[in-house]
C-alpha positions as CSV (number, residue, x, y, z in Angstrom):
1,X,91.9,-34.4,69.2
2,X,92.3,-35.4,73.0
3,X,94.0,-32.2,74.2
4,X,94.7,-31.0,71.0
5,X,93.8,-27.2,70.5
6,X,94.1,-25.7,67.3
7,X,95.0,-21.9,67.4
8,X,96.2,-18.9,65.2
9,X,100.4,-18.6,65.3
10,X,102.4,-15.9,66.2
11,X,105.8,-14.5,67.1
12,X,106.0,-15.9,70.2
13,X,105.9,-19.4,68.5
14,X,108.4,-18.9,66.2
15,X,110.7,-21.5,68.1
16,X,108.5,-24.2,68.6
17,X,107.2,-23.6,64.9
18,X,110.8,-23.7,63.4
19,X,111.0,-27.2,65.8
20,X,108.2,-28.9,64.6
21,X,109.2,-27.9,61.0
22,X,112.6,-29.1,61.4
23,X,110.7,-32.4,63.0
24,X,108.1,-32.8,60.2
25,X,111.1,-33.1,57.6
26,X,112.8,-35.7,59.1
27,X,109.6,-38.1,59.5
28,X,107.8,-37.8,56.1
29,X,109.1,-37.7,52.0
30,X,106.0,-35.6,51.3
31,X,107.0,-32.2,52.0
32,X,109.5,-29.8,49.8
33,X,112.4,-29.8,52.0
34,X,115.1,-32.5,52.5
35,X,116.0,-33.1,55.9
36,X,118.4,-30.7,57.2
37,X,117.3,-28.6,54.0
38,X,115.2,-25.9,55.9
39,X,118.0,-25.1,58.5
40,X,119.5,-23.0,55.9
41,X,116.3,-21.2,55.1
42,X,115.7,-21.0,58.4
43,X,118.7,-20.8,60.2
44,X,117.3,-19.5,63.5
45,X,114.0,-18.3,65.4
46,X,114.5,-14.7,64.4
47,X,114.0,-15.6,60.5
48,X,111.0,-18.1,61.5
49,X,109.6,-15.0,63.3
50,X,110.2,-12.7,59.9
51,X,107.8,-15.5,58.2
52,X,105.5,-15.0,61.1
53,X,105.3,-11.7,61.0
54,X,105.1,-11.6,57.1
55,X,102.3,-13.4,57.1
56,X,100.6,-11.5,60.0
57,X,100.9,-8.5,58.1
58,X,99.3,-9.7,54.7
59,X,96.2,-11.5,56.7
60,X,97.3,-14.8,56.0
61,X,95.6,-17.7,58.0
62,X,98.7,-19.3,59.8
63,X,97.4,-21.9,62.4
64,X,99.4,-24.0,64.9
65,X,98.1,-27.2,66.2
66,X,99.5,-28.0,69.8
67,X,99.7,-30.7,72.0
68,X,100.2,-28.9,75.5
69,X,103.1,-26.6,74.7
70,X,104.3,-28.8,71.9
71,X,103.0,-27.4,68.1
72,X,102.4,-30.4,66.4
73,X,101.3,-29.4,63.4
74,X,100.7,-26.5,60.9
75,X,98.5,-24.6,58.3
76,X,99.1,-21.3,56.2
77,X,96.9,-20.4,53.6
78,X,99.2,-17.6,52.1
79,X,97.5,-14.6,50.2
80,X,98.4,-14.0,47.1
81,X,100.8,-10.6,46.8
82,X,99.7,-9.1,44.1
83,X,96.4,-7.1,43.2
84,X,95.8,-9.4,40.7
85,X,95.9,-12.8,42.5
86,X,95.2,-11.0,46.2
87,X,91.8,-13.4,45.7
88,X,93.8,-16.3,46.1
89,X,95.2,-18.7,48.8
90,X,98.0,-20.7,48.3
91,X,97.8,-23.9,51.4
92,X,100.4,-25.4,52.7
93,X,99.8,-28.0,55.7
94,X,102.0,-30.3,57.7
95,X,101.2,-32.6,60.7
96,X,103.8,-34.6,62.2
97,X,103.5,-38.5,62.2
98,X,102.5,-39.3,65.6
99,X,99.9,-37.1,65.4
100,X,98.5,-37.7,61.7
101,X,94.7,-39.7,61.3
102,X,93.5,-37.5,64.4
103,X,91.1,-34.8,63.0
104,X,93.8,-32.1,62.8
105,X,94.2,-31.9,59.2
106,X,89.9,-31.8,59.4
107,X,90.0,-29.1,62.5
108,X,92.3,-26.9,59.9
109,X,90.6,-27.0,56.8
110,X,87.0,-26.0,59.0
111,X,88.7,-22.7,59.5
112,X,89.3,-22.1,55.9
113,X,85.9,-21.4,54.3
114,X,85.5,-18.4,57.1
115,X,88.5,-16.7,56.7
116,X,88.3,-17.1,52.9
117,X,85.3,-15.4,53.7
118,X,86.4,-12.6,55.8
119,X,89.2,-11.8,53.9
120,X,87.6,-12.1,50.1
121,X,89.3,-14.9,48.8
122,X,87.3,-16.8,46.3
123,X,90.4,-19.5,45.0
124,X,92.4,-22.0,47.0
125,X,95.2,-23.9,45.7
126,X,97.9,-26.5,46.7
127,X,99.8,-29.2,45.4
128,X,100.3,-32.9,46.7
129,X,102.1,-35.6,45.5
130,X,100.3,-38.1,43.3
131,X,101.6,-40.8,46.2
132,X,100.5,-39.0,48.7
133,X,96.6,-40.6,49.1
134,X,95.8,-39.9,52.1
135,X,96.4,-36.2,51.7
136,X,94.7,-36.4,48.7
137,X,91.1,-38.0,50.5
138,X,91.4,-35.0,53.1
139,X,91.6,-32.6,50.6
140,X,88.9,-33.8,48.5
141,X,87.0,-34.3,51.7
142,X,87.4,-30.9,51.9
143,X,86.0,-29.3,48.6
144,X,89.7,-29.4,46.8
145,X,89.3,-30.8,43.4
146,X,92.3,-32.2,41.1
147,X,92.8,-29.8,38.2
148,X,96.1,-31.0,36.9
149,X,99.2,-32.7,37.1
150,X,102.6,-31.4,37.3
151,X,104.8,-34.4,35.7
152,X,108.2,-34.5,37.7
153,X,108.3,-31.6,40.2
154,X,110.0,-33.2,42.8
155,X,113.1,-35.5,43.2
156,X,113.0,-38.1,46.1
157,X,115.5,-40.3,47.0
158,X,116.9,-40.1,43.5
159,X,113.2,-40.9,41.9
160,X,111.2,-38.0,40.5
161,X,107.2,-37.6,41.4
162,X,104.5,-36.2,40.1
163,X,102.3,-33.4,41.8
164,X,98.5,-33.0,41.6
165,X,97.2,-29.4,41.3
166,X,94.5,-29.1,43.8
167,X,91.6,-26.0,44.2
168,X,88.8,-24.9,46.1
169,X,86.7,-22.4,44.4
170,X,84.5,-20.2,47.3
171,X,81.2,-18.6,46.5
172,X,81.7,-18.4,43.1
173,X,79.9,-20.0,39.7
174,X,81.8,-22.4,38.2
175,X,82.1,-21.2,34.1
176,X,80.0,-24.3,34.2
177,X,77.5,-22.6,35.9
178,X,77.8,-24.9,39.4
179,X,77.9,-23.5,42.6
180,X,80.7,-23.6,44.7
181,X,80.1,-23.5,47.8
């Protein structure tokens, strides 16, 4: 991770974060948005500032990977917004193509457990396309397990794709009595 820093994101990062997301959508088929589609959801930096402010207000974990001043990746653990889901977090991660396989994902996930402990998070969830084996390996290495398969959840280049639902439990015993990390 030569010269790459992992840091918390703030409102001042809105422009760089938005630019990175738009570039990421052009580079991969594994994110939710088609190229150009995110620009409609986040038409300007002010829209991204609102997203960041909402995350900060709710004590989400929102991290940026930066190569110098350029944001090249992000990690968000979004806490459940309701009383019944406040102990959960949903994970979204994206890293620009040129910086993949450089340890950034591992560095992001290293921040998850301490944050989860501070925030009282017991469960973290994510989804990953079944064809995205590199991401699955990172998630498994980070303690996530497949809990199920969601069929035909994405349509990319005219073809349906399935996703795995993966989760990690923190500091609790599973129903079968196994102690989780």
